[in-house]
N, C-alpha and C positions, 0 to 999 in steps of 0.2 A: 416187086423187088426193090431195097433200100439201097439210094445211090451212096458210093463209099465218099468220105470225106477226102477233099483233096487238099494238097500241098497249100494251095492260096487260101483256104478254108484256115488252117492252122496258124498259116501266119498271121492272117486277119484276128484271129484268137489272140496269139500272142499280142501282138501289138496294141490290142483293148486291153488286156492285162497290166501292160506297161504302162497307157495312159493312165489307167486307173491306180496304181500305185504311184507314180509322179503326181497326180492329184491329190492322192493321199498323203504324200509327205509332204507337199505344200501344204495341207489344212493342218497337219501335225505343226509344221514350223509357224505357222499363223498362231495355232492356239498356243505352241510355246511362249510365242511374243506377247499374244495377250496375257497370257499368265503371268510373266515376268511385269508385263507394264502394271497389271493388278496387285502384284505383289509389293510392287514398288509405291504403288497409291497407298495399299494398306499399311505399308511399313511408315510411310510419312503420315498418314493418318492417326496411326499410333505413336508417332513420336509427336505429333500436335498434341493429341489427347493426354499423352504423357508429362506434357509440359504445360498442362492446365493445373495450378496448386488448388484448386476449388474440388470438393467431392463432387462425382456427378454419377447419374443414374438414370435409366431409361427403363419407364415403367409401363405396365401394360394397364389395360382401361380399368381391371380389377387392383390396380396396385401391387402387382406381383412385380418381384426386380426382374429386370430382363438382361441387365448388363449394367458393370458400373468398373471404374477408372481405377488406378492402384490408391490413391489418394483415400478412397472408402476402406480397403484394406489397411493402411497406415493408421487413420484415425481410430477404426474401430476395431481391425483386429479379427473379422466375423470371413470365417472360411465359406467356401460355396452359396454366397447368398442368392443367387440366383433362384428364382422360383419361390423364394420367398416375400411376404408382405414386407412393405418399408416401415409401416407403423409396429409391425412385431419386432423389428430390428432397434429401432430409433426410441419408440415408446415402451415396449416391451407390454401389449395390448394386443387385444383382440379384435379391435374397431379401429377404423380410420381417425386420424385427428380432426377435430372441428376446422382448425386452422389451415389443413393442408392446402398449400395453394395449388399441388399436383391434381387434385380432386377440383377445384374452381377452374383450371387450365381445361379439364374435360368437359366442363358443363358450359364454360364459355368460349370456349376455343380460342382462346387469347393468352397471352403472356402475364403470368400472374406472380405478384411477389409477396413474400413475406418475411419477418423477424421471429423467431423463436427460441426457445431456450431447451435444449436437451441435456440428460444425464448419462455422461459418458466415460466408462471406467472410473466412476468417482467423483468425476468433476462435472461442475454446468458450464456448458458451453453454449455458446451463444452463435447462432448460423443467421444468416443472410442468405433467403433461399429464393432462388429465379427458376419459374416452370413455365414450357414452352410446348406447345402440341406440335408434333409431328406424327407421319404417315408411314407406314412399312411399304416402300417400294414394292416388294412382294406381292403381298397380301390386301395391301391397302389398309389394313387395320391401324386404328388412330393409336397411338402412344404419345407418352411424356418424357419429354429430356428435361432432367432436374440438376440445377447446381445449387451447390452450399456451399456456403465461404463462411469459415469462421473469423468472427469479429468479435470474438471476445476481449482481446487484448484493446483493440481499438476503443470499442464501448467503453470500457474502464479507463484508458487513457483519456478520453472526452469526458467522461464523468469528474474524473479529478482534475483535469482542466477548469472545468467548470467550477467545481468545486473551490480550487486555488484562486479563480477570478472572485468569488464571492466574498472568498476568506480575505483577498485585499481589500475589495470593496468595504467589509466590515471592520479592516484596519484604518482606512480611512474615516470613517464613520466614527470609531473608537476614538482617533484623534482629535476629531472637531468636537465631541463630546467633553473630552478629557479638558479641551482648552476651555469649554464653556463651565463646567464644573469648578476648574481650578480658579477663577475669577470669585466666585460667591466663598469659594472656600477662605481664599487668602483675605477676605472682608470680615468671615467669622473667626479666623483666626487672630487677626489685628484687634478686633473690638474686644475678644476674650483676654488676650494680654492686656488690653486698658480695664477690663475689670478687675483681673487679678492685682493689677498695680493699687487701683481704687479701693480694692477688699484689704490691703496692707493699711492702710491709713484709718480704718474702721477697727483695726485692733485696741481693745482697751474701751471702746464707744459702746460696740453692740454686745449681745450675748454673744459668750467664748463658743459655745456649741452653733450658734449660727454664722458666726465668722468661719469656723473651721468648715462646715458646709458648705459657703460660698466659697473659701480658697479650692474645697476639693472639687465642688462643680466646673468653678472657671479651669482648676487644673486638668478636668477630665476631658470637658471640650478641647483644651489644647493640644493633648494626646490625639485623642481623635480625629482633630484636623490634621496634625501630622502626617497621620497612619491615612488618612484619605488621601493627604498630598503625596505620598509615596506610592500609591496606589496609581494616582494619577499620571504620577511619573512614569510608573511602570508601563501603563499603556501606551504611553506617549514612546518610551524606548522602545517597545515590541511592535508596535502598529506601525513603523515605518523605519528603511532603512536609515542609516546615518552614519557621519565619517566623524571620527574621533581621533585624536594624538593619544598616543600610548601612554600610560601613568601606571606607577607602583600599585598594583592591587593584591591584597592580603586575602588568600584563599579561604583562611579562617571566616573571614567578613562574607566572604560569598555562598559561602555554605550557610552563615547563621542568617544573613538577608533572604535567602531563596528560601528557609524554612518558614520564614514569617510570613511570604508570599503563600506558601501552602497550607498556612495554618487552618484556614476556612474551607478550603479544598478537603482537606483531610477530615473533616467533620460528616461528609456524605456516608451513608450506613454501610456502602458496599467498602469501606478502606476501614471498618470500625476495628477489623482484627488486625490491620497493618502497623507495625511500629518500626519508625524510623531512628536509628541511632546513628549520630555524628560525631565521630572522634576525632576532635581537632588537632592539629599537629602541634607539638610542645615548641617546637622552633619555627615562627612566623615564616609561612611559603608566600613570600611575597615574589610576584612575576611582572613583569610590564606588559600592559593590555589595556584592553577596553573594559570597565568593570561591568556595565551594563549588558556587552555580551557575552560576557564569561557565565553571568547570572543566567543568560538565556539559554548557555549550554548546559547547567547546572539542572534548571528547571526542566530541560526537556529531556533528560536523561532520568530525573526524578519521576515526572509523569509516567514515561515508557516503562519505569520499573514498576509503579504501580499499577498500569495496564497488566503487568504479568501476573497480577495475583484476579482470577475469574472467579473466586468460589464465592459463594454466598456469603454475606456478613452476618453474623452472630449476634445475640443480644449483649453479649458483656464485652469491656472492652471499648474504646473509641481511639480510633487512627487521629493522633492530634499531636502535630510536632510544637514543642517546649521551646521558648524564646531562650537565649543563652542565659547561663546561671551567672556568668562574670563576663568581663571585658575580652571578647574573643580576638582582640586585636584589631591594630588600624593599618591602615596603609602604609605607615611607615617603618613596620617592622615589630611593633611592641604586640606581643602577644600574651596570653594568659600564659600564666607557668603552670608546668605538669602537662599531662595527657587529657585533656578535659573532654568532657563528653556529654554531649547534648542529647536525649533522649524523648520519644515520644510517649504518652501514658501507656500503660501496659495495654499490650494487643491482646492476642491469640493464637488458637492454632487454625490452621485451615479446615475444608473437608477432609483434607489427605492425613490431618495430625500433624504437617510441617508447620512448624510456625512460621508465619509470615513477617518477614523483617526485611528492612531494605538499611545497608551500614553504608554511610558516606564520610571517607577517609580522606581527608588533605595529606600532603606526603610531602616531604624534603628530602633529597639527598645531594651527592658532590655537585651534580651537574644540571640536575632539572627539578621541578615542583610539579605538582598536579594535586589531582583527588580519583580517588576510586569509588565508583556507586557500585554496590553489589548487592543483588535481590535474592530471594529464595524463590521465586514464582515457577514458573511452568516452563522456562529455559525456550530458547529459539532452535528450530531443525536445523541441523547441519547445512543441509542444502540452501537455506537463506542466509546464512551469516555474508558470504561473499557480497551480497547484494542489499544489505543493509543502509548502506550508506548512499545508495542510489537515489535520485530525485525520484518521487511519486512511489517507490515501492514501500508496501506496507502488506501486513497480513491481518490488519484489525478489520472488524466490521464495519461496512458502511455506516457512515456517520461518526465512526470513533477517530478516524485518522486518516489523513490523505497521501501521508508518505513522504514530508517535508521536513520533519522532526529533526531526524539523525542525518539526514542529508544537510540540514543547516547546520547542526553541531559540526561537522566534518569539515563545514566551509570556514567557520568560525577559527575552529583550532588550526587549521591549516595556513590561515591569516596570521594566525599568532605565533607561527614556526614552529607549532608542537605537533603532536600526534595523537590518535582514537584509537583503541585496540577494544576488542570484544572478546571475550569466553564463555559457552554458554555449554550448559547440558541439559537436554531434556529431563524434566522433572525434579532437578536441583536448583536450576536459576542461573543468571548471567551474571556476569563481570563486565564492567566498562571502565577502561582507565584512561584519564587525559594526562597526557605528560607535555609540559610546557617548560621552554627553555629559562634558566636563572639571568637575572639581568646581570650585565658586567660588572665587576666590582670596579 
């Protein structure tokens, strides 16, 4: 016979249930508090990771991506990278990279570093990578935490800085060489003048043909010495900074003298199709300034225009600047009458059928004088126009420029109280306009 359940038993059972539910409630509260703490820690870690500006990945032992940060998406734009191989995304290949620091870190169980170049979205970017071994706390599986920092601009600026230092050293050497060369040139020039004076005394004594030859030889020596001395002076002018007082400068003379400096440079095969037309101003455009610095501006703009023609040179034609056919004017304001044109020998057409021409036009209006340098080259992309005059900005390949030419032009023109502007269209060419104030009357 089964004994019936008493009232005390029922009360005891209810008390047990009440205690259980109280414990359960406390446990739930503890779990909620732990969850809040865990979520707070997660958000803190997420904020820290989001604050890291380097690309970050967690890789498995077989180099599959386990997790990435937001920088990965910003740089690569790849959706759902988890589960894919890192070399598949970065190198578009089906095998690990030989220089991969993640693989070395797995093998050595040490922090490994490497610098590599990756092609991403059509651009070559240089990354400094650091791979650190870690362990999954749950499974104890080994993983790799890898950071990739974009150091492309840093490396470019370092290279340009070192190049600028080398150029400064070369400038100092050029100044020293120019001084050393100038001394024997002075002696040669003096003795050639002495020979020319003595040759005149031989007129009627020696054979007339021999007399003419001797006079011609001595005159040639004097002329070449003068040209060498001009080159030495140009080296001294461009190799080191100098201060000088402003004086009247005829821009027609600046154009003519700069073309003489480029005479041999234009004989290079790649410039044989290029023709330079210099249309001198009929009213002498005289400004107050430093003639050497204005020649430097003109030279930089002309060299920049020549670099706009990247097509191969053809067999015919020779890019050669002719010297002035008449007096291009002096600094006191006397210029050749009429709209004089200095032109190169016949050039040609580039590979796109467009005539490769650089036009240099000095001008003068009511309040300003200046010059315009126009080329029919490749043009400048619109996104680069605002950065052209920034120091070390260049789009030229390594070895062809360090980005200080146009910056120097801007500095010189600004110091002269003037302005320099550029207009350009892709495939049509570029136009640089230098405007300088006229001296007060």
